[in-house]
C-alpha positions as CSV (number, residue, x, y, z in Angstrom):
1,M,-2.7,20.5,9.5
2,P,-3.9,22.8,12.3
3,K,-6.6,25.3,11.3
4,R,-5.6,29.0,10.9
5,L,-7.5,32.2,10.9
6,V,-5.8,35.3,9.6
7,V,-7.0,38.7,11.0
8,I,-5.9,41.6,8.8
9,N,-5.3,45.1,10.3
10,P,-5.6,47.2,7.1
11,N,-3.7,50.1,8.6
12,S,0.1,50.1,9.1
13,T,0.0,50.9,12.8
14,Q,1.5,47.9,14.7
15,S,0.1,49.0,18.0
16,V,-3.4,48.7,16.6
17,T,-2.6,45.1,15.5
18,D,-1.2,44.4,18.9
19,G,-4.3,45.6,20.6
20,I,-6.5,43.5,18.3
21,S,-4.4,40.5,19.0
22,A,-4.7,41.0,22.8
23,A,-8.5,41.3,22.5
24,L,-8.6,37.9,20.8
25,N,-6.7,36.0,23.5
26,G,-10.0,34.6,24.8
27,F,-10.5,32.9,21.4
28,R,-7.2,31.1,21.4
29,F,-7.4,27.5,22.7
30,P,-4.7,24.7,22.6
31,D,-6.7,22.6,20.2
32,G,-8.4,25.4,18.3
33,P,-7.4,27.3,15.2
34,A,-4.4,29.5,15.3
35,I,-5.3,33.2,15.1
36,D,-2.7,35.3,13.4
37,C,-3.0,39.1,13.4
38,L,-1.2,40.7,10.5
39,T,-0.5,44.4,9.8
40,L,-1.0,45.6,6.3
41,A,2.4,47.4,5.7
42,E,1.1,49.1,2.6
43,G,-1.9,50.6,4.5
44,P,-2.2,54.2,5.8
45,P,-1.4,54.8,9.5
46,G,-5.2,54.9,10.1
47,I,-8.2,54.3,7.9
48,E,-10.1,57.6,8.4
49,T,-11.4,58.6,5.0
50,Q,-13.1,57.0,2.0
51,R,-9.8,57.5,0.1
52,H,-8.0,55.4,2.7
53,V,-10.6,52.7,2.4
54,D,-10.2,52.6,-1.4
55,Q,-6.4,52.6,-1.2
56,A,-6.5,49.6,1.1
57,V,-8.5,47.3,-1.2
58,D,-5.8,46.1,-3.6
59,P,-3.2,45.4,-0.8
60,I,-5.8,43.5,1.2
61,C,-6.7,41.4,-1.8
62,A,-3.0,40.7,-2.5
63,L,-2.5,39.7,1.2
64,V,-5.5,37.3,1.0
65,S,-4.1,35.8,-2.2
66,R,-0.7,35.2,-0.6
67,E,-2.1,33.7,2.5
68,A,-5.0,31.7,1.1
69,A,-3.2,28.4,0.8
70,A,-2.2,28.6,4.5
71,A,-5.4,30.0,6.0
72,D,-8.8,28.7,6.6
73,G,-10.5,32.0,7.0
74,F,-9.9,35.8,7.1
75,V,-11.2,38.8,9.1
76,I,-10.7,42.3,7.8
77,A,-10.3,44.3,11.1
78,C,-11.4,47.8,10.0
79,F,-14.9,49.1,10.7
80,S,-15.2,50.3,7.1
81,D,-14.9,46.7,5.9
82,P,-12.4,47.7,3.1
83,G,-12.1,45.2,0.3
84,L,-14.6,42.8,1.9
85,Q,-16.6,41.9,-1.2
86,S,-13.4,41.9,-3.4
87,A,-11.7,39.5,-1.0
88,R,-14.7,37.2,-0.9
89,A,-14.5,37.1,-4.7
90,I,-11.0,35.8,-4.8
91,T,-11.1,33.0,-2.2
92,S,-13.5,30.2,-1.2
93,K,-12.4,30.6,2.4
94,P,-14.8,32.6,4.7
95,V,-14.0,36.3,4.9
96,M,-15.6,38.4,7.6
97,G,-15.8,42.2,7.9
98,I,-16.0,43.6,11.4
99,S,-18.6,46.2,10.6
100,E,-21.0,43.7,9.1
101,S,-20.3,41.2,11.8
102,G,-20.6,43.7,14.6
103,M,-24.0,45.0,13.4
104,L,-25.4,41.5,13.0
105,T,-24.2,40.5,16.4
106,A,-25.7,43.6,18.0
107,C,-29.1,42.6,16.7
108,V,-29.0,39.5,18.9
109,K,-27.9,41.5,21.9
110,G,-30.5,44.3,21.8
111,E,-33.2,46.0,19.8
112,R,-31.5,49.1,18.7
113,F,-27.7,49.6,18.3
114,G,-25.6,52.7,18.5
115,I,-22.1,53.1,17.0
116,I,-19.2,54.9,18.5
117,A,-17.3,56.4,15.6
118,I,-13.8,57.9,15.6
119,L,-14.4,60.9,13.4
120,P,-17.6,62.6,12.0
121,T,-16.3,61.7,8.5
122,S,-16.6,58.0,9.4
123,I,-20.4,58.2,10.0
124,P,-21.5,58.3,6.3
125,R,-19.6,55.0,5.7
126,H,-21.3,53.4,8.7
127,L,-24.7,54.6,7.5
128,R,-24.2,53.0,4.1
129,M,-23.4,49.7,5.8
130,V,-26.6,50.0,8.0
131,R,-28.7,50.5,4.8
132,Q,-26.9,47.7,2.9
133,L,-27.7,45.2,5.7
134,G,-31.3,46.4,5.9
135,L,-30.9,47.3,9.5
136,T,-32.2,50.9,9.5
137,D,-35.1,50.0,11.8
138,R,-32.6,48.6,14.4
139,F,-30.2,51.6,14.2
140,A,-30.4,54.1,17.0
141,G,-27.5,56.5,16.1
142,D,-23.9,57.0,15.4
143,R,-21.8,59.6,17.3
144,A,-18.1,60.4,16.9
145,L,-15.3,60.9,19.4
146,G,-13.5,63.4,17.2
147,L,-10.3,61.5,17.4
148,G,-8.2,59.7,14.8
149,V,-6.8,56.2,15.0
150,A,-3.4,57.3,16.3
151,A,-5.0,59.0,19.3
152,L,-6.9,55.9,20.4
153,K,-3.9,54.4,22.2
154,D,-4.0,57.3,24.7
155,R,-6.6,56.0,27.3
156,A,-6.6,59.3,29.2
157,T,-7.7,61.2,26.1
158,V,-10.1,58.6,24.8
159,Y,-12.1,57.1,27.6
160,D,-13.9,60.2,29.0
161,R,-15.0,61.1,25.5
162,M,-16.1,57.5,24.8
163,A,-18.1,57.3,28.0
164,A,-19.9,60.6,27.1
165,V,-20.7,59.4,23.6
166,A,-21.9,56.1,25.0
167,A,-24.2,57.9,27.4
168,D,-25.6,60.1,24.6
169,L,-26.3,57.0,22.4
170,R,-28.1,55.4,25.4
171,D,-30.0,58.4,26.8
172,R,-30.7,60.5,23.8
173,D,-30.8,58.0,20.9
174,G,-32.3,55.1,22.7
175,A,-29.6,52.5,22.0
176,D,-29.6,49.4,24.2
177,V,-26.4,47.9,22.7
178,L,-23.3,49.7,21.6
179,I,-20.7,48.9,18.9
180,L,-17.1,50.1,19.0
181,G,-16.6,51.8,15.6
182,C,-12.9,51.1,15.3
183,A,-10.7,48.0,16.0
184,G,-8.4,50.3,17.9
185,M,-11.0,50.7,20.7
186,A,-11.0,47.0,21.6
187,Y,-9.0,47.5,24.9
188,L,-11.7,49.7,26.3
189,R,-14.7,47.4,25.7
190,A,-15.0,45.8,29.1
191,D,-14.7,49.1,31.0
192,L,-17.2,50.8,28.8
193,E,-19.7,48.0,29.1
194,R,-19.5,48.2,32.9
195,D,-19.8,52.0,33.0
196,A,-22.5,52.4,30.3
197,G,-24.6,49.5,31.7
198,L,-25.2,48.2,28.2
199,P,-23.8,45.4,26.1
200,V,-20.8,46.6,24.2
201,I,-19.7,44.8,21.0
202,D,-16.1,44.7,20.0
203,P,-16.7,44.0,16.3
204,T,-13.4,42.2,15.7
205,Q,-14.4,39.7,18.4
206,A,-17.8,39.4,16.7
207,A,-16.2,38.7,13.3
208,V,-13.7,36.2,14.7
209,A,-16.5,34.3,16.5
210,M,-18.3,34.1,13.2
211,A,-15.2,33.1,11.2
212,L,-14.3,30.4,13.7
213,G,-17.9,29.0,13.4
214,Q,-17.5,28.8,9.7
215,I,-14.1,27.2,10.0
216,A,-15.5,24.6,12.4
217,V,-18.2,23.4,9.9
218,S,-16.1,23.6,6.8
């Protein structure tokens, strides 16, 4: 049977899932694994707080259990990596979190990475992941746009703030590679990379690349 990778958007906003799927078109090949992007209907409209993260864990695990027989791997497409370790505990298939994957990928693209967060309240969760991965010495900074997930689809509102945050991470914090701190930012990656003059990591693309590599050798 053809291989299949399931990418889970843990929030219930379909437009975010659509944006994730569009950003993954370059990974879809006629003879390659199918990449199916699923919206977690039980999730909040956006994962913006620790409570949202915690509420998403059980529904994510239930979805992984339902899909496990028909999938060869999973990506949890939220930068808080909700349910990552729990999902890994219930399936032998590879499960990638985009925060973990994005940070590890950034370390091969530059010396010090900066994260573009959506909200200031997101930053403590990101810092915990940096510490858990032992990457404190490679971490330049984390700055927030001050926008929730729902606002990310409005390019006119988002991009100027994103470019300003990217410039601060580059010029004030010394980042030489940037990570988009939300899957909903994916559609802006190429423009930001051009304007900031630095590599910009879409963490969902990073996680999918890792998952496809695991599927290929499994």
